[in-house]
C-alpha positions in Angstrom: 24.5 -27.7 5.2 28.0 -28.8 6.3 30.3 -26.3 4.8 34.0 -26.0 4.0 35.4 -22.8 2.6 38.6 -22.6 0.5 40.2 -19.1 0.5 43.1 -17.5 -1.2 46.4 -17.8 0.6 47.5 -14.4 -0.7 44.7 -12.6 1.1 45.1 -14.1 4.5 47.2 -11.1 5.6 44.4 -8.7 4.7 41.3 -10.6 5.5 40.2 -12.5 8.6 37.1 -14.0 6.8 34.7 -11.8 8.6 32.5 -11.2 5.6 32.4 -14.9 4.8 31.2 -15.6 8.4 28.7 -12.8 8.2 27.3 -14.2 5.0 26.9 -17.6 6.6 25.3 -16.3 9.8 23.0 -13.9 8.0 22.3 -16.2 5.1 23.3 -13.6 2.5 25.3 -13.8 -0.6 25.4 -17.3 -2.0 23.7 -18.5 1.2 20.5 -16.6 0.5 17.6 -19.0 0.7 19.4 -21.8 2.4 17.0 -23.6 4.7 18.2 -25.0 8.0 21.5 -24.7 9.8 24.8 -23.9 8.0 27.6 -25.6 10.0 31.1 -24.5 9.1 33.4 -27.5 9.2 36.6 -26.0 7.9 38.1 -22.7 6.6 41.3 -23.3 4.8 43.5 -21.7 2.1 44.2 -23.0 -1.4 47.8 -23.8 -0.6 49.2 -20.9 -2.6 49.5 -20.2 -6.3 48.6 -21.8 -8.6 46.1 -23.5 -6.2 47.1 -27.2 -7.0 46.8 -28.1 -3.3 43.1 -27.0 -3.2 42.0 -30.4 -4.5 43.8 -32.3 -1.7 42.4 -29.8 0.8 38.9 -30.2 -0.6 39.2 -34.0 -0.2 40.2 -33.5 3.4 37.1 -31.3 4.0 35.0 -34.1 2.5 36.7 -36.6 4.7 35.6 -34.4 7.7 32.0 -34.4 6.7 31.3 -31.4 4.4 28.6 -31.7 1.8 29.3 -28.2 0.3 32.5 -26.5 -0.6 32.5 -22.7 -1.1 35.3 -20.8 -2.7 35.7 -17.6 -0.7 34.9 -14.4 -2.6 38.6 -13.5 -2.6 39.2 -16.2 -5.2 36.8 -15.3 -8.0 35.8 -11.7 -7.1 39.2 -10.6 -5.8 38.0 -9.3 -2.5 39.4 -7.5 -0.5 42.5 -6.7 -2.6 40.6 -6.3 -5.9 42.7 -9.0 -7.6 40.8 -12.1 -8.7 42.8 -15.3 -8.7 44.2 -15.9 -12.2 44.0 -19.7 -11.5 40.4 -19.7 -10.2 38.8 -21.6 -13.0 41.4 -24.3 -13.1 41.4 -24.7 -9.4 37.6 -25.1 -9.3 37.8 -27.6 -12.1 40.4 -29.7 -10.1 38.3 -29.5 -6.9 35.1 -30.6 -8.7 37.0 -33.5 -10.3 38.4 -34.5 -6.9 35.2 -34.4 -4.9 32.8 -35.5 -7.6 29.1 -34.7 -8.1 28.0 -35.6 -4.6 29.5 -32.4 -3.1 27.9 -29.1 -4.0 30.4 -26.4 -5.1 29.7 -22.7 -4.6 31.9 -20.2 -6.5 31.8 -17.4 -4.0 30.5 -16.5 -0.5 29.5 -12.9 -0.3 
């Protein structure tokens, strides 16, 4: 798996992504059962509210070789600040439309 992660810009001050990286390394969370290597290609933010830049950033991840895009758990689950993104569904919809069916989309990491 060649992975790109999109995270919430609002949580960057609180979270270095350690739990995301642990989930990849240990193959836990959404990565449970993944066979073979998980190679992290990019770890970027959504571009800030309301997340409209996420689609462009997802396209760039695809241009750099990802076959899977995961939204970090901060977006849908609100970790670590306990505040899920109010724009998560629309942002994911825009990303899916941008990258098409050939790219696997994961809605959380850990």
